[in-house]
C-alpha positions in Angstrom: 76.2 101.3 114.5 79.5 100.2 113.7 80.4 97.5 111.1 83.8 95.3 110.8 82.8 93.3 107.5 84.3 89.7 107.1 83.7 87.3 104.6 83.2 84.8 107.4 81.9 87.2 110.3 80.6 90.8 110.7 81.5 92.5 113.8 79.0 94.9 115.0 79.3 97.6 117.7 76.6 100.7 118.8 77.4 104.0 119.9 75.9 107.2 121.2 77.0 110.3 119.4 76.7 112.5 122.2 78.3 110.6 124.4 81.1 110.0 121.6 80.9 106.1 122.9 81.5 102.9 121.2 81.0 99.3 122.7 81.1 96.1 120.9 77.5 94.7 120.5 77.8 91.0 118.4 79.3 89.2 115.7 77.0 88.0 113.3 76.6 86.3 109.8 75.3 87.9 106.8 71.9 86.1 106.8 71.9 87.9 110.4 73.1 90.8 109.8 69.7 93.0 108.6 67.5 91.6 111.3 69.9 92.4 114.1 70.3 96.2 112.5 66.2 96.5 112.3 66.2 95.2 116.0 68.9 97.7 117.3 67.6 100.4 115.3 66.9 102.9 113.7 70.0 104.4 113.0 71.2 107.6 111.4 74.4 106.4 110.7 76.1 103.2 110.0 80.1 103.3 110.1 81.6 100.4 107.9 84.9 99.8 108.1 87.1 100.3 104.9 90.2 98.3 104.3 93.0 99.7 102.1 96.9 99.2 101.4 99.0 101.5 103.8 99.2 104.0 100.6 95.8 104.2 100.5 95.1 102.4 97.4 91.8 100.1 97.3 92.4 96.2 97.8 90.7 93.2 96.9 89.1 93.4 100.4 88.0 97.0 99.9 86.0 96.3 96.8 84.5 93.3 99.0 83.3 95.6 101.4 82.1 98.2 99.0 80.0 95.3 97.3 78.7 93.9 100.7 77.5 97.7 101.6 75.5 98.0 98.3 74.1 94.5 98.3 73.3 94.7 102.1 73.2 98.3 103.5 71.7 100.2 100.5 68.2 100.0 101.2 68.5 101.3 104.5 67.6 105.0 105.6 70.6 105.6 107.6 73.4 107.5 106.0 76.4 105.2 105.5 79.7 106.1 106.2 83.3 104.5 105.3 85.6 104.8 107.9 89.4 103.7 107.7 90.0 100.1 109.4 93.7 100.0 109.6 95.2 97.8 112.2 91.8 97.6 113.9 91.7 93.9 114.0 95.2 93.7 115.8 94.4 96.6 118.4 91.0 94.6 118.9 92.5 91.2 119.6 95.4 93.0 121.9 92.7 94.7 123.8 90.8 91.6 124.5 94.5 89.6 125.4 95.0 92.4 127.7 91.7 92.2 129.5 93.1 88.9 131.1 89.9 87.2 130.4 89.2 84.3 127.9 87.6 85.3 124.5 86.5 84.1 121.4 87.8 84.7 118.0 84.5 86.4 116.9 84.8 88.6 119.7 87.5 90.3 117.7 85.2 91.4 115.2 82.6 93.3 117.5 85.6 94.7 119.1 87.3 96.1 115.7 84.1 97.4 115.1 83.4 99.3 118.1 87.3 100.7 117.3 85.9 101.7 114.1 83.0 103.2 115.5 85.0 105.3 118.2 87.4 106.5 115.5 84.6 108.1 113.7 82.9 109.5 116.7 86.2 110.8 118.1 86.2 112.9 114.6 83.0 114.5 114.9 
């Protein structure tokens, strides 16, 4: 599973490590997250997008993602892996725009989660 954490919304994606293919799943609130993970899991690995400055330094959002991970995901049996998420929201919005179909803002988060997860799968 891939996660794009945001204070308002959390984008989720599903992936297949054999096929090395990720796809958007949903956008949820923090309160819904564990129920969705349990419904679609179990997972061996959960990939969480980690924002950083262009120079690789942590930002306030980096710390928020680490805190979110500790608070919400630490009890899961899956391995938690951080993946650079630089530019994923912009790429996600561009992909949705290029599809020519109308989309809602929350779809950007799920699409970004799929890009984060795909980057991880591509590196395997």
